[in-house]
C-alpha positions as CSV (number, residue, x, y, z in Angstrom):
1,M,-52.6,70.2,-64.8
2,S,-50.6,67.7,-66.9
3,A,-48.6,68.4,-70.0
4,P,-47.3,66.1,-72.8
5,F,-43.8,64.7,-72.7
6,L,-41.6,66.9,-74.8
7,F,-39.8,65.3,-77.7
8,A,-37.3,68.0,-78.7
9,T,-34.4,69.1,-80.7
10,G,-32.6,72.4,-80.8
11,I,-31.2,75.0,-83.2
12,E,-27.6,75.3,-82.0
13,N,-27.2,79.0,-81.2
14,S,-23.9,79.5,-79.5
15,Y,-22.2,82.8,-80.3
16,P,-19.2,83.3,-78.0
17,T,-16.3,85.6,-78.9
18,I,-12.8,84.1,-78.8
19,E,-9.3,85.5,-78.6
20,G,-9.0,88.6,-80.9
21,G,-12.7,89.5,-80.5
22,V,-13.8,87.0,-83.2
23,R,-17.4,85.9,-82.7
24,I,-18.4,82.4,-83.7
25,D,-22.1,82.4,-84.4
26,Q,-23.4,78.9,-85.0
27,M,-26.8,80.0,-86.4
28,D,-24.9,81.9,-89.1
29,T,-22.3,79.2,-89.8
30,C,-24.9,76.4,-90.0
31,G,-27.2,78.4,-92.3
32,H,-30.2,78.9,-90.0
33,Y,-30.6,82.6,-90.6
34,A,-31.2,81.9,-94.3
35,R,-33.1,78.6,-93.9
36,W,-35.2,79.0,-90.7
37,E,-38.5,78.2,-92.4
38,E,-37.1,75.0,-93.7
39,D,-35.6,74.2,-90.4
40,F,-38.9,74.5,-88.6
41,A,-40.6,72.4,-91.2
42,L,-38.0,69.7,-90.5
43,V,-38.9,69.8,-86.8
44,R,-42.5,69.0,-87.7
45,E,-41.4,66.4,-90.3
46,L,-39.8,64.5,-87.4
47,G,-43.0,64.6,-85.3
48,L,-41.3,66.6,-82.6
49,N,-43.4,68.8,-80.3
50,A,-40.7,71.0,-78.8
51,L,-37.7,73.1,-79.9
52,R,-34.9,74.6,-77.9
53,Y,-34.6,77.9,-79.7
54,G,-33.6,81.5,-79.1
55,P,-32.6,84.6,-80.9
56,P,-28.9,85.7,-80.9
57,Y,-28.8,87.9,-77.8
58,Y,-26.0,90.0,-79.2
59,R,-28.0,90.9,-82.3
60,V,-31.3,91.8,-80.6
61,H,-30.0,93.7,-77.6
62,T,-28.4,96.5,-79.5
63,A,-27.8,99.0,-76.6
64,P,-29.1,99.6,-73.1
65,Q,-32.9,99.5,-73.3
66,S,-32.7,99.2,-77.1
67,Y,-33.9,96.1,-78.9
68,D,-34.1,95.0,-82.5
69,W,-36.8,92.4,-82.8
70,D,-36.9,92.3,-86.7
71,I,-35.0,89.0,-86.9
72,V,-37.1,87.4,-84.1
73,D,-40.7,88.3,-84.9
74,A,-41.3,86.2,-88.1
75,P,-39.6,83.0,-86.7
76,M,-41.5,83.2,-83.4
77,H,-44.8,83.8,-85.3
78,R,-44.1,80.7,-87.5
79,L,-43.3,78.5,-84.5
80,R,-46.6,79.6,-82.9
81,E,-48.4,78.7,-86.1
82,L,-46.8,75.3,-86.2
83,G,-47.8,74.6,-82.6
84,I,-44.2,73.9,-81.5
85,T,-43.4,74.4,-77.9
86,V,-40.5,76.8,-77.7
87,I,-38.0,76.4,-74.9
88,A,-36.6,80.0,-75.2
89,D,-32.8,80.0,-75.0
90,L,-32.0,83.6,-74.1
91,C,-28.3,83.7,-73.5
92,H,-26.1,81.0,-75.0
93,F,-22.4,81.6,-74.2
94,G,-22.1,85.1,-75.6
95,L,-23.3,88.7,-75.1
96,P,-23.4,91.9,-77.0
97,S,-20.1,93.5,-77.8
98,W,-21.0,96.8,-76.2
99,L,-21.0,95.1,-72.8
100,G,-17.6,94.7,-71.1
101,G,-17.6,90.9,-70.9
102,F,-19.4,88.7,-68.4
103,Q,-17.6,90.5,-65.5
104,D,-19.4,93.8,-66.5
105,P,-21.4,94.7,-63.4
106,A,-24.2,96.1,-65.6
107,F,-24.8,92.8,-67.3
108,P,-27.2,91.1,-64.9
109,V,-29.6,94.1,-64.7
110,L,-29.5,94.8,-68.4
111,F,-30.0,91.1,-69.3
112,A,-33.0,90.8,-67.0
113,E,-34.6,93.8,-68.7
114,Y,-34.1,92.0,-72.0
115,A,-35.6,88.8,-70.7
116,G,-38.7,90.6,-69.5
117,K,-39.1,92.4,-72.8
118,F,-38.9,89.0,-74.6
119,A,-41.5,87.4,-72.4
120,Q,-43.8,90.5,-72.9
121,R,-43.4,90.4,-76.7
122,Y,-44.0,86.7,-77.0
123,P,-46.6,85.8,-74.4
124,E,-47.2,82.4,-76.0
125,V,-43.8,81.2,-74.7
126,R,-44.0,79.4,-71.4
127,H,-40.7,77.5,-71.1
128,F,-37.4,79.5,-70.6
129,T,-33.7,78.8,-70.3
130,P,-32.5,82.3,-69.2
131,V,-28.8,81.5,-69.2
132,N,-27.6,78.3,-70.8
133,E,-24.9,76.1,-69.1
134,I,-23.7,78.6,-66.5
135,F,-20.8,76.4,-65.3
136,V,-19.5,75.8,-68.8
137,C,-19.8,79.4,-69.7
138,A,-18.0,80.6,-66.6
139,S,-15.2,78.0,-66.7
140,F,-14.6,78.3,-70.4
141,S,-14.6,82.1,-70.3
142,A,-12.8,82.8,-67.0
143,L,-11.0,79.7,-65.8
144,R,-9.7,78.1,-69.0
145,G,-9.3,81.3,-71.0
146,W,-11.0,80.2,-74.2
147,W,-14.1,82.4,-74.7
148,N,-15.4,85.9,-74.0
149,D,-13.4,87.3,-71.1
150,C,-10.5,84.9,-72.0
151,E,-9.1,84.8,-68.4
152,E,-7.6,82.0,-66.4
153,S,-8.1,82.7,-62.7
154,E,-10.4,81.8,-59.8
155,G,-11.1,85.4,-59.2
156,A,-12.4,85.9,-62.8
157,F,-14.3,82.6,-62.6
158,V,-16.1,83.7,-59.4
159,R,-16.9,87.1,-60.9
160,V,-18.3,85.6,-64.0
161,M,-20.2,82.9,-62.0
162,R,-21.7,85.5,-59.8
163,N,-22.8,87.7,-62.7
164,L,-24.3,84.8,-64.7
165,C,-26.2,83.5,-61.7
166,M,-27.4,87.0,-60.8
167,A,-28.5,87.6,-64.4
168,H,-30.3,84.2,-64.4
169,E,-32.3,84.9,-61.2
170,L,-33.1,88.5,-62.1
171,A,-34.3,87.3,-65.5
172,V,-36.5,84.7,-63.7
173,E,-38.1,87.5,-61.7
174,A,-38.6,89.5,-64.9
175,I,-40.1,86.6,-66.8
176,L,-42.4,85.7,-63.9
177,A,-43.7,89.3,-63.8
178,E,-44.9,88.8,-67.4
179,R,-45.7,85.1,-67.3
180,P,-46.4,84.0,-63.7
181,D,-46.8,80.3,-64.7
182,A,-43.5,80.2,-66.6
183,I,-41.4,77.0,-66.5
184,I,-37.7,77.6,-66.0
185,V,-35.8,74.9,-67.8
186,Q,-32.3,75.3,-66.2
187,G,-29.9,73.8,-68.7
188,E,-26.6,72.6,-67.3
189,S,-24.0,70.2,-68.3
190,I,-23.9,67.4,-65.7
191,E,-20.2,66.6,-65.1
192,H,-18.0,64.6,-62.8
193,F,-14.3,65.0,-62.0
194,H,-12.4,61.8,-61.2
195,S,-9.2,61.8,-59.3
196,A,-6.2,60.5,-61.4
197,G,-4.6,59.3,-58.1
198,R,-4.8,59.8,-54.4
199,A,-2.6,62.9,-54.7
200,A,-5.4,64.5,-56.8
201,D,-8.3,63.6,-54.5
202,R,-8.6,67.2,-53.1
203,V,-8.3,68.7,-56.5
204,A,-11.2,66.6,-57.9
205,E,-13.2,67.3,-54.8
206,R,-12.8,71.1,-55.4
207,W,-13.8,70.8,-59.1
208,N,-16.9,68.8,-58.1
209,A,-17.8,71.5,-55.6
210,M,-17.3,74.2,-58.2
211,K,-19.4,72.4,-60.8
212,H,-22.4,72.7,-58.5
213,L,-22.0,76.4,-57.8
214,S,-24.3,77.6,-60.6
215,L,-27.2,75.3,-59.6
216,D,-26.6,75.7,-55.8
217,L,-26.7,79.5,-56.1
218,T,-29.7,79.8,-58.5
219,M,-31.8,77.2,-56.6
220,G,-31.0,78.5,-53.2
221,R,-29.2,75.4,-51.9
222,E,-26.6,75.4,-49.2
223,L,-23.1,75.6,-50.7
224,D,-20.6,72.8,-50.6
225,G,-17.6,73.1,-48.2
226,G,-15.2,75.8,-49.0
227,M,-17.4,77.4,-51.7
228,A,-18.8,80.2,-49.6
229,R,-15.2,81.2,-48.7
230,L,-14.2,81.0,-52.4
231,L,-17.0,83.4,-53.3
232,N,-16.3,85.8,-50.4
233,D,-12.6,85.9,-51.1
234,N,-13.3,87.0,-54.6
235,G,-15.9,89.7,-54.0
236,V,-19.2,88.0,-53.6
237,T,-20.9,89.9,-50.8
238,S,-23.2,88.6,-48.0
239,N,-26.0,90.6,-49.7
240,D,-25.4,88.6,-52.9
241,L,-25.5,85.3,-51.0
242,S,-28.7,86.4,-49.2
243,F,-30.3,87.1,-52.6
244,F,-29.3,83.7,-53.9
245,R,-30.7,81.9,-50.8
246,E,-34.2,83.2,-51.7
247,K,-36.1,80.6,-53.7
248,R,-37.9,81.7,-56.9
249,A,-40.2,79.9,-59.2
250,V,-40.7,77.1,-56.6
251,G,-42.5,74.2,-58.3
252,Q,-41.8,75.8,-61.7
253,R,-38.2,74.7,-62.3
254,W,-36.9,71.8,-64.4
255,L,-33.3,70.8,-64.4
256,G,-32.2,70.5,-68.0
257,V,-29.4,68.0,-68.1
258,D,-26.9,68.1,-70.9
259,Y,-24.8,64.9,-71.2
260,Y,-22.1,63.6,-73.6
261,P,-19.7,60.6,-73.5
262,T,-17.0,63.0,-72.3
263,C,-18.9,64.8,-69.5
264,E,-16.5,63.3,-67.0
265,H,-12.9,64.4,-66.5
266,R,-9.8,62.8,-65.1
267,V,-8.1,65.3,-62.8
268,A,-4.4,65.4,-62.0
269,S,-2.8,66.8,-58.8
270,T,-1.7,69.8,-60.9
271,G,-5.3,70.7,-61.6
272,R,-5.1,69.8,-65.2
273,S,-8.0,67.7,-66.5
274,T,-8.6,65.4,-69.5
275,R,-11.9,64.1,-70.7
276,S,-12.6,60.6,-69.5
277,R,-13.9,57.8,-71.6
278,N,-15.0,55.8,-68.6
279,P,-17.9,57.9,-67.1
280,L,-20.1,57.0,-64.2
281,G,-22.9,56.9,-66.7
282,F,-25.9,59.0,-67.5
283,R,-28.3,57.3,-65.1
284,R,-26.0,57.5,-62.0
285,L,-25.2,61.2,-62.7
286,V,-28.8,62.1,-63.2
287,T,-29.8,60.3,-60.1
288,Q,-27.2,62.2,-58.1
289,Y,-28.3,65.5,-59.5
290,H,-32.0,64.7,-58.9
291,R,-31.4,63.8,-55.3
292,R,-29.5,67.0,-54.8
293,Y,-32.1,69.4,-56.3
294,G,-35.4,67.5,-56.2
295,V,-36.9,69.0,-59.3
296,P,-38.2,67.3,-62.5
297,I,-35.5,66.4,-65.1
298,F,-35.6,67.5,-68.7
299,H,-33.1,65.6,-70.9
300,C,-31.8,68.8,-72.6
301,E,-28.9,67.9,-74.8
302,T,-26.9,65.1,-76.2
303,N,-25.3,63.9,-79.5
304,R,-22.5,61.9,-81.0
305,V,-20.9,61.9,-84.5
306,D,-22.8,60.2,-87.3
307,E,-21.2,56.7,-87.1
308,H,-22.0,56.4,-83.4
309,A,-25.2,58.4,-83.3
310,V,-27.9,55.8,-83.6
311,A,-26.4,53.5,-81.0
312,W,-26.0,56.5,-78.7
313,L,-29.5,57.7,-79.2
314,D,-30.9,54.2,-78.4
315,E,-28.7,54.1,-75.2
316,Q,-29.8,57.6,-74.1
317,W,-33.4,56.9,-74.7
318,S,-33.2,53.6,-72.8
319,D,-31.6,55.4,-69.9
320,V,-34.4,58.1,-69.8
321,M,-37.1,55.4,-69.8
322,A,-35.2,53.5,-67.0
323,L,-35.0,56.7,-64.9
324,Q,-38.7,57.3,-65.4
325,A,-39.5,53.8,-64.3
326,A,-37.3,54.3,-61.2
327,G,-39.3,57.2,-60.2
328,V,-37.3,60.1,-61.5
329,P,-39.7,62.6,-63.1
330,M,-38.5,63.0,-66.7
331,T,-40.3,65.7,-68.6
332,G,-38.7,65.4,-72.1
333,F,-35.9,64.2,-74.3
334,T,-33.7,66.1,-76.7
335,W,-31.2,65.3,-79.5
336,Y,-29.1,68.4,-80.0
337,S,-29.1,69.7,-82.6
338,L,-31.4,69.7,-85.6
339,T,-28.5,70.1,-88.0
340,D,-24.8,69.4,-88.0
341,Q,-22.6,71.9,-86.3
342,V,-19.3,73.6,-87.1
343,D,-16.1,73.6,-84.9
344,W,-17.8,72.2,-81.8
345,Q,-15.3,69.3,-81.9
346,H,-12.8,72.0,-81.0
347,L,-15.1,73.4,-78.3
348,L,-15.4,76.6,-80.4
349,R,-11.8,77.5,-79.3
350,W,-10.8,78.2,-82.9
351,Q,-12.6,79.2,-86.1
352,R,-11.6,76.4,-88.5
353,N,-14.9,75.8,-90.3
354,D,-14.6,72.0,-89.6
355,L,-17.9,70.0,-89.9
356,H,-19.1,68.3,-86.8
357,P,-21.6,65.7,-88.0
358,V,-23.9,65.4,-85.0
359,G,-27.2,66.6,-86.4
360,L,-30.5,64.9,-87.2
361,Y,-29.9,66.5,-90.6
362,D,-26.7,67.5,-92.4
363,L,-26.1,71.1,-93.4
364,D,-27.8,70.5,-96.8
365,R,-30.9,69.5,-94.7
366,R,-30.7,65.8,-95.7
367,I,-31.8,63.5,-92.9
368,R,-29.1,61.4,-91.2
369,P,-29.7,57.9,-89.9
370,V,-30.0,59.3,-86.4
371,G,-32.8,61.5,-87.6
372,R,-34.7,58.6,-89.1
373,R,-34.2,56.6,-85.8
374,Y,-35.4,59.5,-83.7
375,K,-38.5,59.8,-85.8
376,E,-39.2,56.1,-85.2
377,I,-38.8,56.5,-81.5
378,V,-41.2,59.5,-81.4
379,A,-43.8,57.7,-83.5
380,Q,-43.5,54.6,-81.3
381,W,-43.5,56.1,-77.9
382,R,-45.4,59.4,-77.9
383,T,-48.9,57.9,-77.4
384,V,-47.5,55.3,-74.9
385,I,-45.8,58.0,-72.8
386,D,-48.7,60.4,-72.9
387,D,-51.2,57.7,-71.9
388,D,-49.0,56.4,-69.1
389,H,-47.1,59.5,-67.9
390,S,-48.3,62.9,-66.8
391,V,-45.9,65.7,-66.4
392,I,-47.3,67.9,-63.7
393,V,-46.9,71.6,-64.2
394,P,-48.6,74.6,-62.5
395,A,-51.8,75.8,-64.0
396,R,-51.6,79.0,-66.0
397,A,-52.6,82.0,-64.0
398,G,-55.8,83.8,-65.2
């Protein structure tokens, strides 16, 4: 069975808590709750056929085994009417306040129950991102001290990493129980850590091993050197590792790659890192990740601020087409997000209400130049790609 190439955008739905228990909800800040019908109409206006979209987990999962679907039903019904393929984003950097952080041992099981209920309630949804950017969430929450658990230790990092990966895989099982042909679009930031000098080589090597932990665990791949010991030393049991070695959704996973100009980091011997402006480049990084995991690639997320956006879009699109021509199976392309964002230039570390002009539309829903250019690309390439390119996916059961 073949499926069309997905031209996508997303409704930015991060909602972490920061120091002091303040929650930063991008869907609220960017006006989506009040303007969701207009936002979906803009997706259609651009000619797009897919949307990365999910309800705010913290608002729907109100207590153990208690769910409030009121804010979800009407938007999901409208997306179905519009014929937009939803890539359901179920947990995006935050969780309900009644849970005790991402280290709460109850989180994986409770989240899996939520994922199963979502799949049961919206049977038209086939594509799922159970937990978005696990490495980013774990490192920002437990290694850098910025979000959620707000800790800065390898022990906390490992506990959060274990719970996020366990939650992801238990959710995969719950989703497959409701939708056996589900496609798991595993969104992860593809990153690389460069050594700032020979003294920092081992530090960079360790960071590069840790960046793979989320995908290695969830895809059942052998861990890099030293990572099994890191996990064991911080409470991950042999039973946990046996669970992660089991492969689920075989043939039904896509690697969703998120890439920005600063996805690479320069690491000092002290362990401190700064964002690098001289990356390996999208093609080389995607090729490395594809060789490692061997699954189709979905270009899941990218953007740049308005004055650089059109040139960056053209560069990213050219890279995707070059990868496809080189034999890397590319299943779709995403400019993220539909509208401008707020405070993401600060990595949501502080609530300053500063505009981040990276959307296809501004917050007044006026199209930006990058939106017009993306619309041109979709109109020009959709028929060409669908005639010349088949995305192979499993046939729907039943």
